[in-house]
ZAMARGU-4260 file (C-alpha; in steps of 0.2 Angstrom, whole numbers, plus 5000, padded with zeros to 4 digits):
<rodrens>
0) 5474/5399/5360 | 5457/5406/5359 | 5455/5425/5356 | 5441/5436/5364 | 5430/5433/5348
5) 5430/5413/5350 | 5420/5418/5366 | 5407/5429/5359 | 5388/5418/5360 | 5382/5414/5341
10) 5363/5419/5344 | 5361/5437/5337 | 5351/5441/5350 | 5364/5435/5367 | 5374/5443/5356
15) 5364/5460/5355 | 5361/5458/5374 | 5380/5457/5379 | 5384/5470/5367 | 5371/5482/5377
20) 5377/5477/5395 | 5396/5480/5391 | 5389/5498/5385 | 5381/5502/5401 | 5396/5497/5411
25) 5407/5507/5401 | 5394/5522/5402 | 5394/5518/5421 | 5412/5519/5424 | 5414/5532/5413
30) 5401/5543/5424 | 5410/5538/5440 | 5426/5543/5433 | 5423/5558/5425 | 5405/5565/5432
35) 5406/5579/5444 | 5410/5575/5464 | 5391/5579/5468 | 5386/5566/5456 | 5396/5552/5461
40) 5388/5539/5470 | 5394/5537/5490 | 5399/5520/5487 | 5413/5524/5475 | 5423/5530/5490
45) 5425/5510/5494 | 5426/5504/5476 | 5444/5494/5473 | 5445/5498/5456 | 5441/5517/5459
50) 5451/5520/5473 | 5466/5524/5463 | 5458/5540/5455 | 5450/5547/5469 | 5460/5558/5482
55) 5455/5560/5500 | 5453/5578/5499 | 5439/5573/5486 | 5430/5564/5499 | 5431/5577/5512
60) 5416/5586/5504 | 5405/5568/5505 | 5410/5566/5523 | 5401/5579/5532 | 5389/5575/5545
65) 5372/5573/5539 | 5357/5564/5545 | 5350/5547/5538 | 5339/5556/5526 | 5350/5572/5522
70) 5364/5558/5516 | 5353/5552/5506 | 5346/5570/5498 | 5367/5572/5493 | 5364/5558/5481
75) 5351/5567/5471 | 5358/5583/5468 | 5364/5584/5451 | 5370/5602/5449 | 5371/5608/5469
80) 5369/5627/5471 | 5381/5634/5481 | 5376/5648/5492 | 5384/5661/5502 | 5375/5664/5519
85) 5380/5674/5531 | 5399/5669/5540 | 5396/5658/5558 | 5404/5669/5572 | 5418/5660/5581
90) 5418/5649/5596 | 5412/5659/5612 | 5424/5647/5620 | 5440/5650/5613 | 5450/5662/5622
95) 5448/5682/5616 | 5465/5693/5615 | 5458/5710/5614 | 5470/5722/5604 | 5464/5742/5605
100) 5468/5753/5591 | 5468/5771/5595 | 5470/5785/5583 | 5490/5793/5583 | 5491/5808/5592
105) 5491/5821/5580 | 5474/5813/5572 | 5465/5818/5592 | 5465/5836/5589 | 5450/5843/5577
110) 5451/5854/5565 | 5442/5867/5576 | 5455/5866/5591 | 5446/5854/5602 | 5451/5836/5607
115) 5441/5823/5599 | 5433/5809/5613 | 5429/5791/5607 | 5409/5788/5606 | 5408/5772/5601
120) 5420/5757/5594 | 5416/5744/5579 | 5423/5728/5581 | 5430/5713/5573 | 5436/5696/5576
125) 5452/5687/5567 | 5456/5669/5569 | 5475/5663/5577 | 5482/5648/5577 | 5497/5644/5590
130) 5509/5630/5582 | 5510/5614/5593 | 5519/5619/5607 | 5530/5603/5613 | 5540/5603/5632
135) 5546/5592/5645 | 5539/5585/5660 | 5551/5580/5673 | 5545/5569/5689 | 5556/5572/5701
140) 5554/5562/5719 | 5560/5567/5733 | 5569/5553/5745 | 5568/5555/5763 | 5579/5545/5776
145) 5579/5547/5795 | 5595/5554/5801 | 5593/5548/5818 | 5592/5530/5815 | 5595/5517/5800
150) 5578/5515/5795 | 5576/5512/5774 | 5574/5529/5763 | 5558/5531/5757 | 5556/5540/5740
155) 5539/5550/5735 | 5526/5539/5725 | 5524/5546/5705 | 5507/5546/5698 | 5502/5529/5691
160) 5505/5533/5670 | 5494/5525/5657 | 5510/5515/5649 | 5524/5515/5664 | 5541/5518/5659
165) 5535/5527/5642 | 5540/5545/5637 | 5522/5547/5630 | 5511/5557/5643 | 5492/5557/5640
170) 5493/5574/5631 | 5504/5565/5618 | 5495/5550/5617 | 5479/5560/5615 | 5488/5571/5599
175) 5494/5554/5590 | 5478/5545/5591 | 5469/5561/5587 | 5480/5563/5573 | 5481/5545/5566
180) 5462/5540/5569 | 5452/5557/5567 | 5463/5567/5555 | 5469/5551/5544 | 5487/5557/5547
185) 5498/5542/5544 | 5513/5537/5559 | 5529/5543/5546 | 5520/5560/5544 | 5518/5561/5564
190) 5536/5555/5565 | 5539/5569/5554 | 5529/5582/5564 | 5540/5579/5579 | 5556/5578/5570
195) 5554/5598/5565 | 5555/5599/5584 | 5570/5591/5586 | 5563/5576/5593 | 5569/5558/5586
200) 5553/5547/5590 | 5554/5532/5577 | 5536/5526/5569 | 5539/5509/5578 | 5538/5518/5595
205) 5523/5527/5590 | 5515/5511/5582 | 5520/5502/5599 | 5511/5515/5610 | 5496/5515/5599
210) 5492/5497/5602 | 5498/5499/5620 | 5484/5513/5622 | 5470/5500/5612 | 5474/5486/5625
215) 5473/5500/5641 | 5456/5505/5634 | 5447/5489/5630 | 5436/5491/5647 | 5428/5506/5639
220) 5424/5497/5624 | 5415/5482/5633 | 5405/5494/5641 | 5400/5502/5623 | 5396/5485/5617
225) 5386/5482/5632 | 5376/5499/5628 | 5375/5494/5608 | 5367/5477/5610 | 5356/5482/5624
230) 5347/5495/5610 | 5333/5486/5600 | 5339/5494/5582 | 5358/5490/5575 | 5366/5494/5560
235) 5380/5485/5552 | 5392/5487/5538 | 5410/5481/5532 | 5424/5488/5522 | 5440/5480/5514
240) 5457/5481/5524 | 5474/5475/5518 | 5487/5468/5533 | 5503/5465/5526 | 5510/5451/5540
245) 5494/5440/5544 | 5501/5423/5548 | 5500/5410/5534 | 5491/5425/5523 | 5499/5433/5506
250) 5499/5452/5509 | 5490/5456/5497 | 5475/5446/5503 | 5461/5457/5509 | 5453/5456/5526
255) 5439/5465/5533 | 5434/5481/5545 | 5417/5478/5553 | 5406/5492/5558 | 5390/5490/5571
260) 5382/5507/5575 | 5367/5509/5587 | 5363/5514/5604 | 5349/5526/5612 | 5348/5542/5601
265) 5356/5552/5616 | 5369/5539/5620 | 5376/5532/5601 | 5389/5521/5599 | 5400/5515/5583
270) 5410/5501/5586 | 5423/5493/5574 | 5430/5475/5573 | 5446/5468/5563 | 5444/5451/5555
275) 5452/5440/5542 | 5435/5434/5535 | 5419/5440/5528 | 5410/5424/5533 | 5394/5424/5544
280) 5403/5418/5558 | 5410/5435/5560 | 5391/5446/5563 | 5389/5430/5574 | 5400/5433/5585
285) 5397/5452/5585 | 5380/5451/5588 | 5380/5439/5600 | 5365/5442/5612 | 5357/5456/5600
290) 5339/5455/5600 | 5329/5469/5588 | 5329/5474/5571 | 5345/5473/5562 | 5349/5485/5547
295) 5361/5481/5534 | 5364/5478/5515 | 5358/5464/5507 | 5375/5455/5508 | 5372/5434/5513
300) 5384/5435/5527 | 5370/5441/5538 | 5359/5429/5534 | 5363/5416/5549 | 5362/5430/5562
305) 5346/5438/5553 | 5338/5419/5557 | 5340/5420/5576 | 5324/5420/5585 | 5320/5439/5590
310) 5331/5449/5577 | 5321/5456/5561 | 5332/5461/5548 | 5328/5477/5538 | 5334/5483/5519
315) 5343/5498/5514 | 5332/5509/5503 | 5346/5519/5498 | 5356/5504/5491 | 5341/5500/5481
320) 5338/5518/5474 | 5356/5520/5470 | 5354/5503/5458 | 5339/5514/5449 | 5351/5531/5448
325) 5365/5519/5439 | 5350/5514/5426 | 5344/5531/5425 | 5361/5537/5420 | 5363/5525/5406
330) 5346/5527/5398 | 5343/5537/5383 | 5345/5555/5385 | 5329/5568/5385 | 5321/5551/5390
335) 5308/5546/5402 | 5312/5528/5408 | 5308/5514/5420 | 5321/5520/5431 | 5311/5537/5433
340) 5295/5529/5438 | 5303/5522/5451 | 5313/5534/5458 | 5300/5547/5459 | 5292/5534/5472
345) 5306/5532/5482 | 5311/5548/5483 | 5294/5552/5488 | 5296/5538/5504 | 5311/5550/5506
350) 5300/5566/5506 | 5292/5559/5521 | 5304/5554/5531 | 5312/5572/5529 | 5295/5580/5533
355) 5294/5570/5548 | 5314/5569/5555 | 5311/5582/5569 | 5295/5572/5575 | 5296/5558/5588
360) 5293/5541/5584 | 5273/5541/5588 | 5270/5555/5575 | 5285/5547/5562 | 5274/5529/5563
365) 5259/5540/5560 | 5266/5547/5545 | 5273/5530/5537 | 5256/5522/5540 | 5247/5536/5532
370) 5257/5541/5519 | 5271/5530/5517 | 5261/5513/5514 | 5252/5520/5499 | 5266/5525/5491
375) 5274/5508/5494 | 5258/5498/5486 | 5261/5510/5471 | 5280/5505/5469 | 5275/5486/5471
380) 5260/5485/5460 | 5274/5493/5448 | 5288/5481/5451 | 5276/5466/5450 | 5271/5472/5430
385) 5288/5478/5428 | 5301/5462/5434 | 5294/5450/5420 | 5298/5463/5406 | 5318/5466/5410
390) 5333/5456/5408 | 5342/5452/5422 | 5357/5457/5414 | 5357/5476/5411 | 5358/5489/5425
395) 5337/5491/5425 | 5335/5473/5427 | 5347/5472/5443 | 5339/5488/5451 | 5321/5479/5448
400) 5326/5463/5453 | 5337/5468/5470 | 5321/5478/5475 | 5310/5461/5472 | 5321/5450/5482
405) 5325/5463/5496 | 5305/5468/5496 | 5299/5460/5511 | 5315/5469/5521 | 5313/5485/5512
410) 5294/5487/5518 | 5298/5483/5538 | 5304/5500/5541 | 5283/5506/5542 | 5284/5493/5558
415) 5289/5507/5569 | 5294/5528/5570 | 5311/5523/5578 | 5316/5511/5563 | 5329/5518/5552
420) 5324/5517/5533 | 5342/5517/5527 | 5358/5512/5532 | 5367/5527/5527 | 5370/5527/5548
425) 5382/5514/5546 | 5389/5521/5529 | 5392/5537/5538 | 5401/5530/5553 | 5412/5518/5543
430) 5417/5533/5530 | 5431/5542/5541 | 5440/5525/5541 | 5437/5521/5522 | 5445/5541/5521
435) 5461/5537/5534 | 5463/5521/5523 | 5467/5530/5507 | 5480/5539/5518 | 5489/5525/5527
440) 5483/5512/5514 | 5487/5496/5526 | 5491/5491/5544 | 5506/5481/5547 | 5500/5468/5558
445) 5486/5460/5565 | 5491/5469/5583 | 5488/5486/5572 | 5475/5481/5563 | 5464/5478/5582
450) 5470/5493/5587 | 5464/5504/5574 | 5447/5494/5576 | 5448/5499/5596 | 5453/5518/5593
455) 5442/5523/5576 | 5428/5514/5590 | 5433/5525/5603 | 5433/5542/5593 | 5419/5538/5582
460) 5409/5536/5597 | 5414/5553/5605 | 5411/5563/5589 | 5395/5556/5588 | 5390/5561/5608
465) 5398/5577/5603 | 5414/5576/5612 | 5430/5585/5605 | 5443/5568/5600 | 5459/5577/5607
470) 5451/5584/5622 | 5440/5568/5625 | 5455/5556/5625 | 5467/5568/5634 | 5454/5568/5647
475) 5452/5549/5650 | 5470/5547/5647 | 5474/5554/5662 | 5461/5546/5672 | 5462/5527/5667
480) 5477/5523/5678 | 5467/5528/5694 | 5450/5518/5688 | 5447/5502/5699 | 5429/5500/5696
485) 5416/5498/5684 | 5409/5515/5690 | 5426/5521/5687 | 5424/5517/5670 | 5407/5520/5665
490) 5412/5538/5671 | 5424/5540/5657 | 5412/5535/5644 | 5409/5550/5631 | 5390/5552/5638
495) 5395/5552/5653 | 5411/5565/5652 | 5409/5584/5653 | 5409/5592/5638 | 5426/5594/5631
500) 5435/5606/5620 | 5453/5607/5613 | 5455/5624/5619
</rodrens>
């Protein structure tokens, strides 16, 4: 058997290059494992090598909502300054219970002998949480008969239920789906939560309720997909998923959860889709009928769909910048290198985006033409000069080659003010799934994985439209059994429902 040393190159130059490459890899791995959380790459959350070292609580800070440019800013922060701002008031829509505090009777008499009078008051508020209340709804259906004849008795109808002959009311289903897909709580923990109230519902039953709910809500998902494909800008991303009992596959085999994010800014849509494959036929199926700009990373699986007429592919500047950040981390301390030069220009591009993020599409387009194009020209000149001087194996070479191979797609965002500079919208959309996966780890069956895709789609779309997940789910689950037409289903979409609140 050959030892590892037998595989080393004989050429001293190649050997030195290999040593430098391994040193860079070790330095990057140490940085990802031991650096402050704020310095870690946003991609670490989806790294299979590092997942075992990361707690879900650590990722919570990274999952705070951010704009496309705001998520990019987070990567630049090395030593964030903690600011203590003014405490935000509690929501005005929460019910208030007033407790009036009076002086004791013996203190109401002044030293002069007169009685003190109230001349004002000081008010403070304190949040109170009432634990989950559980009760049983009894449906009593009266039966009527005519005593004067032998006509058959008639029993009053019961309102249509989402899952017939089930213990689960709309409120129970809404709570179950919210805790699992919005809060990342596995079914076995929800089972324990119920057991604390003396309720014995096995997780197999809970899983069946989840799958049945997803099936019943499919008409809403079909309408959401129509909305998604009808808008000319669409983001895509994908992440790993393990499904234990897939027919004909090993339990350790990797499956995939695909996410698409888009739709009009005032009616955003986020859709998930489960697949056993990462091949190009998946985006071909998901994006059938789409025409417009497609924002992705540089994964080759999107090449086939991007080759279709009417589709222009955009590339993600956040991915390009992360590679230069990695190169910056392994360059000699205290020295300014080529990675710093590239990052300086890329950060200027993001600065223009931040300055005009509140403007309309026309203003943003004009700013990009006036300010971004000259910076892109500088960066392209730097790229053309630098690429022949770097090796492809080290971190800087990988960053430079990534930039060069994706250049035509990276610069395309300046063609319109409505186009995104990066794919952070899709990455932000997929992050709740990644965080939840660290709690429940895997799906048991393909049906369960499909239900997860359906329900993550509904909850993340609801959140994107400002709806509180539990209240919105309860609202639509109560009305879904009565929906008989497209108009009925459209009325239940998050942007058509009245604002909901858990209170």
